[in-house]
Chimera marker file (.cmm) of the C-alpha trace (Angstrom):
<marker_set name="trace">
<marker id="1" x="-13.946" y="0.830" z="6.041" r="1" g="1" b="0" radius="0.5"/>
<marker id="2" x="-10.537" y="-0.290" z="4.906" r="1" g="1" b="0" radius="0.5"/>
<marker id="3" x="-8.258" y="2.153" z="3.204" r="1" g="1" b="0" radius="0.5"/>
<marker id="4" x="-5.611" y="1.589" z="0.588" r="1" g="1" b="0" radius="0.5"/>
<marker id="5" x="-3.266" y="4.063" z="2.260" r="1" g="1" b="0" radius="0.5"/>
<marker id="6" x="-0.218" y="2.477" z="3.863" r="1" g="1" b="0" radius="0.5"/>
<marker id="7" x="2.066" y="4.077" z="6.439" r="1" g="1" b="0" radius="0.5"/>
<marker id="8" x="5.717" y="4.487" z="5.575" r="1" g="1" b="0" radius="0.5"/>
<marker id="9" x="8.524" y="5.909" z="7.654" r="1" g="1" b="0" radius="0.5"/>
<marker id="10" x="10.624" y="8.309" z="5.611" r="1" g="1" b="0" radius="0.5"/>
<marker id="11" x="13.805" y="9.637" z="7.130" r="1" g="1" b="0" radius="0.5"/>
<marker id="12" x="16.694" y="11.625" z="5.747" r="1" g="1" b="0" radius="0.5"/>
<marker id="13" x="20.107" y="10.055" z="6.064" r="1" g="1" b="0" radius="0.5"/>
<marker id="14" x="22.587" y="12.908" z="6.380" r="1" g="1" b="0" radius="0.5"/>
<marker id="15" x="25.564" y="10.700" z="5.587" r="1" g="1" b="0" radius="0.5"/>
<marker id="16" x="24.136" y="9.214" z="2.375" r="1" g="1" b="0" radius="0.5"/>
<marker id="17" x="22.175" y="12.407" z="1.573" r="1" g="1" b="0" radius="0.5"/>
<marker id="18" x="19.042" y="10.464" z="0.626" r="1" g="1" b="0" radius="0.5"/>
<marker id="19" x="15.587" y="9.855" z="2.054" r="1" g="1" b="0" radius="0.5"/>
<marker id="20" x="15.010" y="6.222" z="3.030" r="1" g="1" b="0" radius="0.5"/>
<marker id="21" x="11.495" y="4.754" z="2.955" r="1" g="1" b="0" radius="0.5"/>
<marker id="22" x="10.284" y="1.738" z="4.924" r="1" g="1" b="0" radius="0.5"/>
<marker id="23" x="6.668" y="0.545" z="4.815" r="1" g="1" b="0" radius="0.5"/>
<marker id="24" x="5.674" y="-0.292" z="8.362" r="1" g="1" b="0" radius="0.5"/>
<marker id="25" x="3.142" y="-3.033" z="7.570" r="1" g="1" b="0" radius="0.5"/>
<marker id="26" x="4.706" y="-4.650" z="4.500" r="1" g="1" b="0" radius="0.5"/>
<marker id="27" x="7.767" y="-6.868" z="4.369" r="1" g="1" b="0" radius="0.5"/>
<marker id="28" x="10.199" y="-5.955" z="1.619" r="1" g="1" b="0" radius="0.5"/>
<marker id="29" x="8.691" y="-2.486" z="1.329" r="1" g="1" b="0" radius="0.5"/>
<marker id="30" x="11.830" y="-0.367" z="1.038" r="1" g="1" b="0" radius="0.5"/>
<marker id="31" x="13.037" y="2.332" z="-1.320" r="1" g="1" b="0" radius="0.5"/>
<marker id="32" x="14.738" y="5.726" z="-1.303" r="1" g="1" b="0" radius="0.5"/>
<marker id="33" x="14.899" y="9.039" z="-3.129" r="1" g="1" b="0" radius="0.5"/>
<marker id="34" x="17.233" y="12.009" z="-3.402" r="1" g="1" b="0" radius="0.5"/>
<marker id="35" x="14.481" y="14.353" z="-2.178" r="1" g="1" b="0" radius="0.5"/>
<marker id="36" x="11.418" y="13.881" z="0.002" r="1" g="1" b="0" radius="0.5"/>
<marker id="37" x="9.159" y="14.244" z="-3.037" r="1" g="1" b="0" radius="0.5"/>
<marker id="38" x="11.177" y="11.682" z="-5.020" r="1" g="1" b="0" radius="0.5"/>
<marker id="39" x="11.120" y="9.302" z="-2.031" r="1" g="1" b="0" radius="0.5"/>
<marker id="40" x="7.310" y="9.583" z="-1.885" r="1" g="1" b="0" radius="0.5"/>
<marker id="41" x="7.090" y="8.974" z="-5.642" r="1" g="1" b="0" radius="0.5"/>
<marker id="42" x="9.295" y="5.898" z="-5.354" r="1" g="1" b="0" radius="0.5"/>
<marker id="43" x="7.220" y="4.745" z="-2.361" r="1" g="1" b="0" radius="0.5"/>
<marker id="44" x="4.075" y="4.856" z="-4.511" r="1" g="1" b="0" radius="0.5"/>
<marker id="45" x="5.809" y="2.711" z="-7.142" r="1" g="1" b="0" radius="0.5"/>
<marker id="46" x="7.041" y="0.154" z="-4.594" r="1" g="1" b="0" radius="0.5"/>
<marker id="47" x="3.681" y="-0.007" z="-2.828" r="1" g="1" b="0" radius="0.5"/>
<marker id="48" x="1.863" y="-0.482" z="-6.135" r="1" g="1" b="0" radius="0.5"/>
<marker id="49" x="4.215" y="-3.282" z="-7.185" r="1" g="1" b="0" radius="0.5"/>
<marker id="50" x="3.984" y="-5.086" z="-3.823" r="1" g="1" b="0" radius="0.5"/>
<marker id="51" x="0.196" y="-4.923" z="-3.634" r="1" g="1" b="0" radius="0.5"/>
<marker id="52" x="-0.213" y="-5.917" z="-7.294" r="1" g="1" b="0" radius="0.5"/>
<marker id="53" x="1.963" y="-8.963" z="-6.597" r="1" g="1" b="0" radius="0.5"/>
<marker id="54" x="-0.181" y="-9.933" z="-3.591" r="1" g="1" b="0" radius="0.5"/>
<marker id="55" x="-3.345" y="-9.640" z="-5.702" r="1" g="1" b="0" radius="0.5"/>
<marker id="56" x="-1.855" y="-11.477" z="-8.700" r="1" g="1" b="0" radius="0.5"/>
<marker id="57" x="-0.669" y="-14.396" z="-6.562" r="1" g="1" b="0" radius="0.5"/>
<marker id="58" x="-3.846" y="-14.459" z="-4.473" r="1" g="1" b="0" radius="0.5"/>
<marker id="59" x="-1.829" y="-13.881" z="-1.296" r="1" g="1" b="0" radius="0.5"/>
<marker id="60" x="-3.126" y="-12.413" z="1.935" r="1" g="1" b="0" radius="0.5"/>
<marker id="61" x="-2.759" y="-8.642" z="1.855" r="1" g="1" b="0" radius="0.5"/>
<marker id="62" x="-1.719" y="-7.143" z="5.175" r="1" g="1" b="0" radius="0.5"/>
<marker id="63" x="-4.149" y="-4.433" z="6.235" r="1" g="1" b="0" radius="0.5"/>
<marker id="64" x="-2.578" y="-1.092" z="7.057" r="1" g="1" b="0" radius="0.5"/>
<marker id="65" x="-2.421" y="-0.374" z="10.775" r="1" g="1" b="0" radius="0.5"/>
<marker id="66" x="-2.563" y="2.975" z="12.480" r="1" g="1" b="0" radius="0.5"/>
<marker id="67" x="0.923" y="4.411" z="12.915" r="1" g="1" b="0" radius="0.5"/>
<marker id="68" x="1.904" y="7.926" z="13.810" r="1" g="1" b="0" radius="0.5"/>
<marker id="69" x="5.011" y="10.005" z="14.196" r="1" g="1" b="0" radius="0.5"/>
<marker id="70" x="6.730" y="12.909" z="12.550" r="1" g="1" b="0" radius="0.5"/>
<marker id="71" x="8.433" y="10.686" z="9.969" r="1" g="1" b="0" radius="0.5"/>
<marker id="72" x="5.306" y="8.663" z="9.077" r="1" g="1" b="0" radius="0.5"/>
<marker id="73" x="3.644" y="9.414" z="5.746" r="1" g="1" b="0" radius="0.5"/>
<marker id="74" x="0.529" y="7.751" z="4.330" r="1" g="1" b="0" radius="0.5"/>
<marker id="75" x="1.178" y="6.474" z="0.802" r="1" g="1" b="0" radius="0.5"/>
<marker id="76" x="-1.441" y="5.400" z="-1.741" r="1" g="1" b="0" radius="0.5"/>
<marker id="77" x="-0.801" y="2.891" z="-4.536" r="1" g="1" b="0" radius="0.5"/>
<marker id="78" x="-1.580" y="3.892" z="-8.109" r="1" g="1" b="0" radius="0.5"/>
<marker id="79" x="-5.263" y="4.042" z="-9.056" r="1" g="1" b="0" radius="0.5"/>
<marker id="80" x="-5.341" y="0.676" z="-10.860" r="1" g="1" b="0" radius="0.5"/>
<marker id="81" x="-3.873" y="-1.221" z="-7.909" r="1" g="1" b="0" radius="0.5"/>
<marker id="82" x="-5.974" y="0.715" z="-5.427" r="1" g="1" b="0" radius="0.5"/>
<marker id="83" x="-9.162" y="-0.251" z="-7.285" r="1" g="1" b="0" radius="0.5"/>
<marker id="84" x="-8.149" y="-3.933" z="-7.412" r="1" g="1" b="0" radius="0.5"/>
<marker id="85" x="-7.296" y="-3.908" z="-3.725" r="1" g="1" b="0" radius="0.5"/>
<marker id="86" x="-10.537" y="-2.264" z="-2.616" r="1" g="1" b="0" radius="0.5"/>
<marker id="87" x="-12.546" y="-4.641" z="-4.812" r="1" g="1" b="0" radius="0.5"/>
<marker id="88" x="-10.764" y="-7.651" z="-3.325" r="1" g="1" b="0" radius="0.5"/>
<marker id="89" x="-11.427" y="-6.446" z="0.207" r="1" g="1" b="0" radius="0.5"/>
<marker id="90" x="-15.082" y="-5.811" z="-0.625" r="1" g="1" b="0" radius="0.5"/>
<marker id="91" x="-15.476" y="-9.293" z="-2.089" r="1" g="1" b="0" radius="0.5"/>
<marker id="92" x="-13.739" y="-10.911" z="0.873" r="1" g="1" b="0" radius="0.5"/>
<marker id="93" x="-16.325" y="-9.479" z="3.225" r="1" g="1" b="0" radius="0.5"/>
<marker id="94" x="-19.198" y="-11.112" z="1.319" r="1" g="1" b="0" radius="0.5"/>
<marker id="95" x="-20.071" y="-14.624" z="0.256" r="1" g="1" b="0" radius="0.5"/>
<marker id="96" x="-20.245" y="-15.593" z="-3.418" r="1" g="1" b="0" radius="0.5"/>
<marker id="97" x="-24.017" y="-15.922" z="-3.033" r="1" g="1" b="0" radius="0.5"/>
<marker id="98" x="-24.292" y="-12.362" z="-1.778" r="1" g="1" b="0" radius="0.5"/>
<marker id="99" x="-22.164" y="-11.101" z="-4.643" r="1" g="1" b="0" radius="0.5"/>
<marker id="100" x="-24.253" y="-13.038" z="-7.187" r="1" g="1" b="0" radius="0.5"/>
<marker id="101" x="-27.456" y="-11.673" z="-5.654" r="1" g="1" b="0" radius="0.5"/>
<marker id="102" x="-26.107" y="-8.136" z="-5.876" r="1" g="1" b="0" radius="0.5"/>
<marker id="103" x="-25.183" y="-8.729" z="-9.511" r="1" g="1" b="0" radius="0.5"/>
<marker id="104" x="-28.640" y="-10.265" z="-10.080" r="1" g="1" b="0" radius="0.5"/>
<marker id="105" x="-27.265" y="-13.490" z="-11.539" r="1" g="1" b="0" radius="0.5"/>
<link id1="1" id2="2" r="1" g="1" b="0" radius="0.2"/>
<link id1="2" id2="3" r="1" g="1" b="0" radius="0.2"/>
<link id1="3" id2="4" r="1" g="1" b="0" radius="0.2"/>
<link id1="4" id2="5" r="1" g="1" b="0" radius="0.2"/>
<link id1="5" id2="6" r="1" g="1" b="0" radius="0.2"/>
<link id1="6" id2="7" r="1" g="1" b="0" radius="0.2"/>
<link id1="7" id2="8" r="1" g="1" b="0" radius="0.2"/>
<link id1="8" id2="9" r="1" g="1" b="0" radius="0.2"/>
<link id1="9" id2="10" r="1" g="1" b="0" radius="0.2"/>
<link id1="10" id2="11" r="1" g="1" b="0" radius="0.2"/>
<link id1="11" id2="12" r="1" g="1" b="0" radius="0.2"/>
<link id1="12" id2="13" r="1" g="1" b="0" radius="0.2"/>
<link id1="13" id2="14" r="1" g="1" b="0" radius="0.2"/>
<link id1="14" id2="15" r="1" g="1" b="0" radius="0.2"/>
<link id1="15" id2="16" r="1" g="1" b="0" radius="0.2"/>
<link id1="16" id2="17" r="1" g="1" b="0" radius="0.2"/>
<link id1="17" id2="18" r="1" g="1" b="0" radius="0.2"/>
<link id1="18" id2="19" r="1" g="1" b="0" radius="0.2"/>
<link id1="19" id2="20" r="1" g="1" b="0" radius="0.2"/>
<link id1="20" id2="21" r="1" g="1" b="0" radius="0.2"/>
<link id1="21" id2="22" r="1" g="1" b="0" radius="0.2"/>
<link id1="22" id2="23" r="1" g="1" b="0" radius="0.2"/>
<link id1="23" id2="24" r="1" g="1" b="0" radius="0.2"/>
<link id1="24" id2="25" r="1" g="1" b="0" radius="0.2"/>
<link id1="25" id2="26" r="1" g="1" b="0" radius="0.2"/>
<link id1="26" id2="27" r="1" g="1" b="0" radius="0.2"/>
<link id1="27" id2="28" r="1" g="1" b="0" radius="0.2"/>
<link id1="28" id2="29" r="1" g="1" b="0" radius="0.2"/>
<link id1="29" id2="30" r="1" g="1" b="0" radius="0.2"/>
<link id1="30" id2="31" r="1" g="1" b="0" radius="0.2"/>
<link id1="31" id2="32" r="1" g="1" b="0" radius="0.2"/>
<link id1="32" id2="33" r="1" g="1" b="0" radius="0.2"/>
<link id1="33" id2="34" r="1" g="1" b="0" radius="0.2"/>
<link id1="34" id2="35" r="1" g="1" b="0" radius="0.2"/>
<link id1="35" id2="36" r="1" g="1" b="0" radius="0.2"/>
<link id1="36" id2="37" r="1" g="1" b="0" radius="0.2"/>
<link id1="37" id2="38" r="1" g="1" b="0" radius="0.2"/>
<link id1="38" id2="39" r="1" g="1" b="0" radius="0.2"/>
<link id1="39" id2="40" r="1" g="1" b="0" radius="0.2"/>
<link id1="40" id2="41" r="1" g="1" b="0" radius="0.2"/>
<link id1="41" id2="42" r="1" g="1" b="0" radius="0.2"/>
<link id1="42" id2="43" r="1" g="1" b="0" radius="0.2"/>
<link id1="43" id2="44" r="1" g="1" b="0" radius="0.2"/>
<link id1="44" id2="45" r="1" g="1" b="0" radius="0.2"/>
<link id1="45" id2="46" r="1" g="1" b="0" radius="0.2"/>
<link id1="46" id2="47" r="1" g="1" b="0" radius="0.2"/>
<link id1="47" id2="48" r="1" g="1" b="0" radius="0.2"/>
<link id1="48" id2="49" r="1" g="1" b="0" radius="0.2"/>
<link id1="49" id2="50" r="1" g="1" b="0" radius="0.2"/>
<link id1="50" id2="51" r="1" g="1" b="0" radius="0.2"/>
<link id1="51" id2="52" r="1" g="1" b="0" radius="0.2"/>
<link id1="52" id2="53" r="1" g="1" b="0" radius="0.2"/>
<link id1="53" id2="54" r="1" g="1" b="0" radius="0.2"/>
<link id1="54" id2="55" r="1" g="1" b="0" radius="0.2"/>
<link id1="55" id2="56" r="1" g="1" b="0" radius="0.2"/>
<link id1="56" id2="57" r="1" g="1" b="0" radius="0.2"/>
<link id1="57" id2="58" r="1" g="1" b="0" radius="0.2"/>
<link id1="58" id2="59" r="1" g="1" b="0" radius="0.2"/>
<link id1="59" id2="60" r="1" g="1" b="0" radius="0.2"/>
<link id1="60" id2="61" r="1" g="1" b="0" radius="0.2"/>
<link id1="61" id2="62" r="1" g="1" b="0" radius="0.2"/>
<link id1="62" id2="63" r="1" g="1" b="0" radius="0.2"/>
<link id1="63" id2="64" r="1" g="1" b="0" radius="0.2"/>
<link id1="64" id2="65" r="1" g="1" b="0" radius="0.2"/>
<link id1="65" id2="66" r="1" g="1" b="0" radius="0.2"/>
<link id1="66" id2="67" r="1" g="1" b="0" radius="0.2"/>
<link id1="67" id2="68" r="1" g="1" b="0" radius="0.2"/>
<link id1="68" id2="69" r="1" g="1" b="0" radius="0.2"/>
<link id1="69" id2="70" r="1" g="1" b="0" radius="0.2"/>
<link id1="70" id2="71" r="1" g="1" b="0" radius="0.2"/>
<link id1="71" id2="72" r="1" g="1" b="0" radius="0.2"/>
<link id1="72" id2="73" r="1" g="1" b="0" radius="0.2"/>
<link id1="73" id2="74" r="1" g="1" b="0" radius="0.2"/>
<link id1="74" id2="75" r="1" g="1" b="0" radius="0.2"/>
<link id1="75" id2="76" r="1" g="1" b="0" radius="0.2"/>
<link id1="76" id2="77" r="1" g="1" b="0" radius="0.2"/>
<link id1="77" id2="78" r="1" g="1" b="0" radius="0.2"/>
<link id1="78" id2="79" r="1" g="1" b="0" radius="0.2"/>
<link id1="79" id2="80" r="1" g="1" b="0" radius="0.2"/>
<link id1="80" id2="81" r="1" g="1" b="0" radius="0.2"/>
<link id1="81" id2="82" r="1" g="1" b="0" radius="0.2"/>
<link id1="82" id2="83" r="1" g="1" b="0" radius="0.2"/>
<link id1="83" id2="84" r="1" g="1" b="0" radius="0.2"/>
<link id1="84" id2="85" r="1" g="1" b="0" radius="0.2"/>
<link id1="85" id2="86" r="1" g="1" b="0" radius="0.2"/>
<link id1="86" id2="87" r="1" g="1" b="0" radius="0.2"/>
<link id1="87" id2="88" r="1" g="1" b="0" radius="0.2"/>
<link id1="88" id2="89" r="1" g="1" b="0" radius="0.2"/>
<link id1="89" id2="90" r="1" g="1" b="0" radius="0.2"/>
<link id1="90" id2="91" r="1" g="1" b="0" radius="0.2"/>
<link id1="91" id2="92" r="1" g="1" b="0" radius="0.2"/>
<link id1="92" id2="93" r="1" g="1" b="0" radius="0.2"/>
<link id1="93" id2="94" r="1" g="1" b="0" radius="0.2"/>
<link id1="94" id2="95" r="1" g="1" b="0" radius="0.2"/>
<link id1="95" id2="96" r="1" g="1" b="0" radius="0.2"/>
<link id1="96" id2="97" r="1" g="1" b="0" radius="0.2"/>
<link id1="97" id2="98" r="1" g="1" b="0" radius="0.2"/>
<link id1="98" id2="99" r="1" g="1" b="0" radius="0.2"/>
<link id1="99" id2="100" r="1" g="1" b="0" radius="0.2"/>
<link id1="100" id2="101" r="1" g="1" b="0" radius="0.2"/>
<link id1="101" id2="102" r="1" g="1" b="0" radius="0.2"/>
<link id1="102" id2="103" r="1" g="1" b="0" radius="0.2"/>
<link id1="103" id2="104" r="1" g="1" b="0" radius="0.2"/>
<link id1="104" id2="105" r="1" g="1" b="0" radius="0.2"/>
</marker_set>
């Protein structure tokens, strides 16, 4: 089953005194925060905006891959975007006929 959690590398930059965030499976998925908690909050906002844009423009949505490491955090988009994403993935795995049959139309 696909998940709507995406891995992001979050590291503290001692010079700039901020936490930088980079999504590992999404281009243009960057942000930062003054604290780790703020960086995670900003990551949720960026992830939600990126995924909503993919859905809105009917673009291919990169599936999250398995990443690990001490600086890797799994970030979820907001509930509205997560629902749209999971629905899109569910529909993509089935034909229109199967969906219609399930809906009894």
